[in-house]
C-alpha positions as CSV (number, residue, x, y, z in Angstrom):
1,M,-59.5,-56.8,151.0
2,A,-60.8,-57.3,154.5
3,V,-62.1,-54.7,156.9
4,R,-60.8,-54.3,160.4
5,P,-63.3,-53.7,163.2
6,E,-63.9,-50.0,163.9
7,H,-61.7,-48.6,166.6
8,S,-61.9,-45.4,168.6
9,P,-59.1,-43.1,167.6
10,S,-56.8,-41.8,170.3
11,G,-56.5,-38.5,168.4
12,L,-57.2,-37.0,165.1
13,P,-56.3,-37.5,162.4
14,R,-56.3,-41.3,162.5
15,S,-53.2,-43.1,161.2
16,E,-55.2,-45.2,158.8
17,C,-58.8,-46.1,157.9
18,A,-60.6,-49.4,158.6
19,I,-59.6,-51.1,155.3
20,E,-56.7,-53.5,155.6
21,R,-53.8,-52.6,153.4
22,C,-55.6,-49.5,152.1
23,R,-53.5,-48.1,149.2
24,W,-54.6,-44.5,150.0
25,C,-53.5,-44.7,153.6
26,A,-50.2,-46.4,152.7
27,R,-49.1,-43.6,150.5
28,E,-47.8,-40.1,151.2
29,G,-49.4,-37.4,149.2
30,S,-52.4,-35.2,148.9
31,A,-54.2,-33.9,151.9
32,C,-58.0,-34.7,151.9
33,R,-59.7,-32.0,149.9
34,F,-62.8,-32.2,152.1
35,C,-61.1,-31.6,155.5
36,A,-57.9,-30.0,154.2
37,G,-55.9,-32.8,155.9
38,T,-57.1,-32.2,159.4
39,G,-59.2,-35.4,159.6
40,T,-62.0,-33.3,161.1
41,W,-65.1,-32.1,159.3
42,R,-66.8,-28.9,160.5
43,A,-70.2,-27.9,159.2
44,E,-73.6,-26.8,160.4
45,R,-76.7,-28.9,160.8
46,P,-80.4,-27.8,161.1
47,V,-82.0,-28.1,164.5
48,A,-85.8,-27.7,164.8
49,D,-86.9,-26.0,168.0
50,G,-90.6,-25.5,168.3
51,G,-91.1,-25.0,164.6
52,V,-88.1,-22.7,164.2
53,V,-85.1,-24.0,162.4
54,E,-81.7,-23.0,163.8
55,W,-78.2,-24.1,162.8
56,S,-75.7,-25.6,165.2
57,S,-72.1,-26.3,164.5
58,V,-70.9,-29.9,164.1
59,Q,-67.4,-31.2,164.4
60,E,-66.8,-34.9,163.6
61,P,-64.3,-37.2,161.8
62,C,-64.2,-36.5,158.1
63,R,-66.3,-39.2,156.3
64,M,-64.5,-38.8,153.0
65,C,-61.0,-39.8,154.3
66,A,-62.2,-41.7,157.4
67,G,-60.6,-39.2,159.7
68,T,-57.1,-39.9,158.3
69,G,-56.6,-36.5,156.6
70,K,-55.2,-38.4,153.5
71,E,-57.0,-38.1,150.2
72,H,-58.9,-41.3,149.5
73,N,-59.7,-41.9,145.8
74,P,-58.4,-38.6,144.4
75,P,-59.8,-37.4,141.1
76,G,-58.3,-39.1,138.0
77,E,-57.3,-42.3,139.8
78,P,-59.1,-45.6,139.5
79,P,-61.3,-46.4,142.5
80,E,-60.5,-48.9,145.3
81,A,-61.4,-52.5,144.6
82,P,-64.7,-53.6,146.2
83,L,-64.4,-54.4,149.9
84,R,-64.3,-58.0,151.1
85,R,-65.6,-58.3,154.6
86,R,-64.7,-61.0,157.0
87,G,-67.6,-63.1,158.1
88,P,-69.7,-66.2,157.4
89,A,-70.0,-67.3,153.8
90,G,-73.1,-65.9,152.0
91,C,-73.4,-62.9,154.2
């Protein structure tokens, strides 16, 4: 399996992840359990300001489904085969 170069999505969720012929992107089915199928992850992160820790909201593409909103590697199914990256031999 080869990996396509990263591309900037025109909108969320993405139509597919960066893995060529990804079996999870190709199928219809479960929405990602981490982002509820939106392709966007919302959380809070700590921000230190003069020794005081505050929390700020973060919104970014879901890392678990690569922003596709489709469940990748759902529980109970065998994992994806190891990635094969394009590039010079030995790298």
